[in-house]
C-alpha positions in Angstrom: 53.7 -9.6 5.4 50.7 -9.9 8.1 47.3 -8.4 8.2 45.1 -8.1 11.1 41.5 -6.9 11.2 40.9 -3.8 13.2 37.9 -1.4 14.2 38.9 2.4 14.1 36.6 4.9 15.8 35.6 8.0 14.1 33.7 10.6 16.3 31.9 13.4 14.6 29.8 15.7 16.5 26.7 13.5 18.1 27.9 10.1 16.3 30.2 7.8 16.8 31.4 5.0 13.8 33.0 1.8 14.3 34.8 0.9 11.0 36.2 -2.4 9.9 39.6 -2.1 8.8 42.4 -4.3 7.7 46.0 -3.0 8.8 49.0 -4.5 6.8 52.3 -5.3 8.8 55.3 -5.3 6.9 59.2 -4.5 7.3 59.4 -1.3 6.0 58.9 2.3 7.7 55.8 3.1 7.0 54.3 -0.2 8.7 51.4 -0.9 9.7 49.5 0.8 7.2 46.0 0.8 5.4 45.1 0.1 2.0 43.9 2.4 0.0 40.0 1.9 -0.1 40.3 1.3 3.9 41.7 5.0 4.1 38.4 6.1 1.6 36.3 4.5 3.5 37.1 6.1 6.5 37.4 9.3 4.6 33.6 8.6 3.3 32.5 7.7 7.1 33.8 10.8 8.2 32.2 13.6 5.6 28.9 11.2 5.8 28.8 12.0 9.5 29.7 15.6 9.0 26.5 16.1 6.7 24.6 14.3 9.2 24.0 11.4 6.2 23.8 8.3 8.7 22.3 6.4 6.0 25.6 6.3 3.5 27.7 6.4 6.5 25.7 3.3 7.6 27.2 1.2 4.5 30.5 1.2 5.7 30.3 1.3 9.4 28.0 0.6 12.7 26.7 4.2 13.7 25.8 5.3 17.3 24.0 8.4 18.8 26.1 9.7 21.6 23.6 11.3 24.4 25.3 13.5 27.0 24.7 12.2 30.3 25.5 15.7 32.4 25.8 19.1 31.2 
């Protein structure tokens, strides 16, 4: 079993979040996979960004505000 650190991106509305997670690689058919804690972290960030709650999302991730360049 090997583990790798990866950054997952979540885009919700005008926000982008970079969430650090650990992928676990095994020999089974479900590989690679996230831990339950990392999956919950991704869900919490996504839900917080949908509500516009950047303070909560920033506990789990780096948050960016996206600005359109062209209309």
